[in-house]
C-alpha positions in Angstrom: -23.6 28.0 -35.9 -21.6 26.3 -33.1 -21.6 27.9 -29.7 -18.7 28.0 -27.2 -18.8 25.2 -24.6 -16.6 24.4 -21.5 -13.6 22.2 -21.9 -15.1 19.9 -19.3 -18.2 19.4 -21.4 -16.2 18.7 -24.5 -14.0 16.2 -22.8 -17.0 14.5 -21.4 -18.4 14.2 -24.9 -15.2 12.8 -26.4 -14.7 10.3 -23.5 -18.4 9.4 -23.1 -18.0 10.1 -19.4 -19.3 12.2 -16.6 -18.3 15.8 -16.0 -16.5 14.7 -12.8 -14.5 12.1 -14.7 -13.7 14.7 -17.4 -12.3 17.1 -14.8 -10.0 14.3 -13.6 -8.8 13.7 -17.1 -8.0 17.4 -17.4 -6.3 17.5 -13.9 -4.2 14.5 -14.9 -2.7 16.6 -17.8 -4.3 14.4 -20.4 -5.9 17.1 -22.5 -4.3 19.3 -25.1 -5.8 22.3 -26.9 -4.0 22.9 -30.2 -1.0 20.9 -28.9 -0.8 22.7 -25.5 -1.7 20.9 -22.3 -4.9 22.4 -20.8 -5.3 22.8 -17.1 -8.4 25.0 -16.9 -11.5 22.8 -16.9 -13.9 25.8 -17.1 -12.2 27.3 -20.2 -14.6 27.8 -23.1 -13.6 26.4 -26.5 -14.9 26.9 -30.0 -13.4 25.0 -32.9 -10.0 24.4 -31.3 -8.3 21.0 -31.8 -8.8 18.9 -28.6 -6.8 15.7 -28.1 -6.9 13.3 -25.2 -4.1 11.1 -24.1 -5.4 7.5 -24.3 -3.7 6.6 -21.0 -5.7 9.2 -19.0 -9.1 8.2 -20.3 -11.4 7.0 -17.5 -11.7 3.5 -19.0 -7.9 3.2 -19.0 -7.3 4.2 -15.4 -6.8 1.4 -12.8 -7.0 2.3 -9.1 -3.6 2.4 -7.5 -2.2 0.0 -4.9 1.3 0.7 -3.5 3.6 -0.8 -1.0 5.2 1.6 1.5 8.1 0.9 3.8 6.9 2.3 7.1 9.5 3.8 9.4 9.7 3.1 13.1 8.0 5.6 15.3 5.4 6.6 12.7 1.8 5.5 13.0 0.3 3.6 10.1 -2.2 6.4 9.6 0.5 9.1 9.6 2.6 6.9 7.2 0.0 7.6 4.5 1.5 11.2 4.2 4.7 9.6 2.9 2.9 8.6 -0.3 3.9 11.4 -2.6 5.4 11.6 -6.1 8.8 12.5 -4.5 9.0 9.4 -2.4 8.5 6.8 -5.1 11.4 4.3 -5.1 13.8 5.2 -8.0 14.2 1.5 -8.7 10.5 0.7 -8.7 10.3 -2.2 -11.3 6.8 -1.2 -12.2 6.3 0.9 -15.4 3.0 2.1 -14.1 2.4 5.8 -14.9 1.1 7.5 -11.7 -1.4 10.3 -12.2 -2.5 12.9 -9.7 -5.7 11.0 -9.0 -3.7 7.9 -7.9 -2.5 9.8 -4.8 -6.0 10.8 -3.6 -7.7 9.0 -0.7 -5.8 5.7 -0.5 -7.0 3.3 2.2 -4.3 2.0 4.6 -4.6 -1.8 5.0 -3.1 -4.2 7.5 -1.6 -1.6 9.8 1.6 -2.0 11.7 2.4 -1.0 15.3 4.0 2.4 15.7 7.3 0.9 16.9 7.4 -1.5 13.9 8.8 -1.0 10.4 8.1 -2.8 7.2 5.7 -3.3 4.4 2.4 -1.4 4.5 -0.4 -1.4 1.9 -2.1 1.7 0.5 -4.9 1.1 -2.0 -7.7 2.6 -3.9 -8.8 -0.8 -5.2 -11.9 -2.4 -3.7 -10.7 -5.8 -4.7 -7.5 -5.3 -2.6 -9.6 -3.9 0.3 -11.7 -7.0 0.3 -8.8 -9.4 0.1 -6.8 -7.8 2.9 -9.9 -7.2 5.1 -12.2 -10.2 4.6 -9.3 -12.7 4.2 -6.9 -11.0 6.6 -7.0 -13.8 9.2 -5.8 -16.3 6.6 -3.0 -14.3 5.0 0.4 -15.3 6.3 2.8 -12.4 7.3 6.5 -12.6 7.8 8.2 -10.7 10.6 11.8 -10.5 11.7 12.3 -9.4 15.3 15.4 -8.5 17.2 15.3 -9.8 20.8 17.5 -9.8 23.9 17.5 -12.1 26.9 17.8 -15.8 27.5 15.2 -17.9 25.9 13.6 -20.6 28.0 13.8 -24.3 27.2 11.8 -25.4 24.1 11.3 -21.8 23.2 10.7 -22.3 19.5 8.1 -25.1 20.1 6.3 -22.9 22.7 6.2 -19.9 20.3 5.0 -22.1 17.4 2.1 -23.5 19.4 0.6 -23.5 22.8 0.4 -19.8 23.7 -2.6 -17.6 24.2 -3.2 -13.8 24.0 -6.0 -11.7 25.4 -7.6 -14.9 26.7 -7.7 -16.7 23.4 -5.4 -19.5 22.1 -3.2 -18.4 19.3 -3.0 -20.2 15.9 0.1 -22.3 15.2 2.8 -20.4 13.4 6.3 -21.0 12.0 9.3 -19.7 14.1 13.0 -20.0 13.5 16.2 -18.4 14.6 17.9 -16.2 12.0 20.8 -15.4 14.3 21.5 -15.4 18.0 19.4 -12.3 18.5 16.9 -12.5 15.6 13.8 -14.5 15.2 11.7 -15.0 12.1 7.9 -15.5 12.4 5.6 -16.7 9.6 2.3 -16.0 11.2 -1.4 -15.2 10.4 -4.0 -13.1 12.2 -1.4 -11.0 14.1 -2.8 -8.7 16.7 -1.3 -5.5 18.1 1.2 -6.4 20.8 1.0 -10.1 20.1 4.6 -10.7 19.0 5.9 -8.8 22.0 3.7 -10.9 24.3 4.9 -14.1 22.6 8.5 -13.3 23.1 8.0 -12.3 26.7 6.3 -15.7 27.3 9.7 -17.5 26.6 11.9 -15.0 28.5 12.8 -12.7 25.6 12.4 -8.9 25.2 11.4 -7.7 21.7 13.6 -4.9 20.7 12.7 -4.2 17.1 10.2 -5.6 14.6 10.0 -5.5 10.8 7.4 -7.0 8.5 9.0 -8.5 5.4 6.0 -10.0 3.6 2.2 -10.0 3.4 1.0 -13.2 1.7 3.1 -13.6 -1.5 4.2 -9.9 -1.7 7.6 -9.1 -0.2 9.2 -5.9 1.0 12.3 -6.6 -1.2 14.9 -3.8 -1.2 12.4 -1.0 -0.8 14.1 1.8 1.2 12.5 3.1 4.4 10.0 5.9 3.8 9.6 5.1 0.0 7.0 3.2 -2.0 6.6 1.1 -5.1 3.6 0.2 -7.2 2.0 -3.2 -6.8 1.7 -4.4 -10.5 -1.5 -6.1 -11.7 0.1 -9.5 -11.8 1.4 -9.4 -8.2 -1.1 -10.9 -5.8 -1.3 -11.2 -2.0 
């Protein structure tokens, strides 16, 4: 005669997964008992009808990677706290279903200075970690900076090549004027304080700084303090 077993054990059997993974499926709201969503992983069952949402099965879950628009004055580490269900961009073009597990322990990648705003990456995906860590020096980033002051002669040429920072020559970059007070940088291997130092070298004071792009991934119209999912087909 069958004996009662825990819901966790039964889900593990049905999904061919570990108890830990089964508990995540339950926490994600993917299990129903006789048509009612079950939340108690330790509940015992005997003969009830157990159904599991295919989208919450362990093999169907991809780790999350999101793009957050970091506000000025917030450290990159503190900006991670802005990643909540309530701050998802209402116009996020991704149809990705976000589950509770997707919000747990994301790694913040390619940090921004506290006084900068713009695109920040939060990811659970080891493939993204490796790309933005091991290849970080080769990935072009786009910044727009507001400046004040009078630029010295040949300022753009000097900014594009010929400067050094912390005792090391800087790699060539692309620099252009967007307006009388706004410069655009397309630059790789950016260090903390580097853009401010570069502007000062040609007689300009950096007032604000915003990162618009990392590799091929743009900030787009993402509002400050909100985030969107990076779809599987969008690569850095």
